[in-house]
N, C-alpha and C positions, 0 to 999 in steps of 0.2 A: 204193890211194893215189889221191888226187884232186889235180888241178892247179887253179890259181886264176888267172883273169883279174881284174884289178883296175882299177876305175874310180874316180878320187879327185875330190872336190869338183864334182860336176855341179851347176851353179848353176841354180835354178829359182825363178821368181818365181810364188808361189801364195798362196792365201787360206785357210789352215788355221789354226785357233785357236779357243779358247773365247770370247774377248772379242769383242764387236761390232765394235770398231776393227780387229782383225786380220781379221775377215771382210770388212769394208768396204775397207780400204786394202790389205791383203796385205802380203807381205814375202818377202825372199830365203830360200830354204832351200838346204841343200848336201847332196848324197848321195855317200857312199862305198859302192860296190857291189863285192862278191866273187862271181864267177861260178865255182863249183865243178863240175868234171866231168873225165872222162878226155880230154885233148886230145893224147893220144900220136900219133894219125894226123895232126893238124894239124902237129905238130913233125916228123914223119918226112917228110911229103909237102910241107911249105911251102905248104899249100893253105887258103885262106880257107873253102872249101867244107867243110873238115873242122873248122873252128874256130867261134868264136862271134863275129860281127861286133859289136864294141862301139859302133860308130856306130849300129847298129840298136838296141842295148840302151839307149843314151843316149836315143834318141827314144822307145823304149817307156816308159822310166822317167819321162821328161818328160811324156808324154801321161798317165799314170797319176796324176801329181802335179797336173796342171792340168784334168783333165776333171771332178773333183768337189772339193767343199770339206768337210773333215773338222775336227772339234773337236780331236781328238788327233793327235800326230805318230805314235803308235804305230799307229793306223788307217792313216794315209797310208803308212807304212813296209810294212805288211801288204799294202796294195793294190799297191804297187810290186813286192814279191816275188812275188805271185800272177801279176801281169801278165807278169813276165819268165819265170817257170816254165812258163806257159801258151804264150808264144810261141817259147821256144828250147828244143827237145827235147835238145840237147847239155848243157844245164845241169841236173844233178842236185840241187844245193843252191844257194841264193843267201843272201847275207848284205848286209843294207842297214843302214848307219848313216845315219839322218836328222838333220841338225844344224839347229838353229833359233838363229841368232846374235843374233836380237832378241826373245828370249822376255821377256815382260812380268814380270820379277822385280825386286825391290828391291835386290838385290845386284849387284855388278860381276862378270859372268861373261863368258867368250868366247863361250860357246853352251851351250844345253841340247841334248840329243840321246838317241836311242834307237837300239839296235842289235838287230835281230832276224835269226835265221837259219832258213830254211825250206827243206824237201825237198818233192819231189813228193807225198809222202804227206799234206801239209798242205793240198792244193788241195781247194777245196770245189765 
């Protein structure tokens, strides 16, 4: 059984998108992140040393989203997953939902999003 630490709606201003305007102007993106692992010892010992520091995870995800520009939110979400898995050994799987509220579509939508879940075996 795996536990899950959740981070909801991490707000990041970045420059991802296919259109030149998206690359130039940028926009806000929101990330929901699920950190799956065995956090039994953190629960028993009440110790941050046995847990995953979600402040550090937020900083890692923010950096992954802003260090480079990608055409697709699928690629940006993959980069966030890879960064978290590389930096946090206690996380065995990570799920990232990357929401793009200002997606350039002709219909009225709240946001476009992609959700991916990756484990350590997916690291390249």
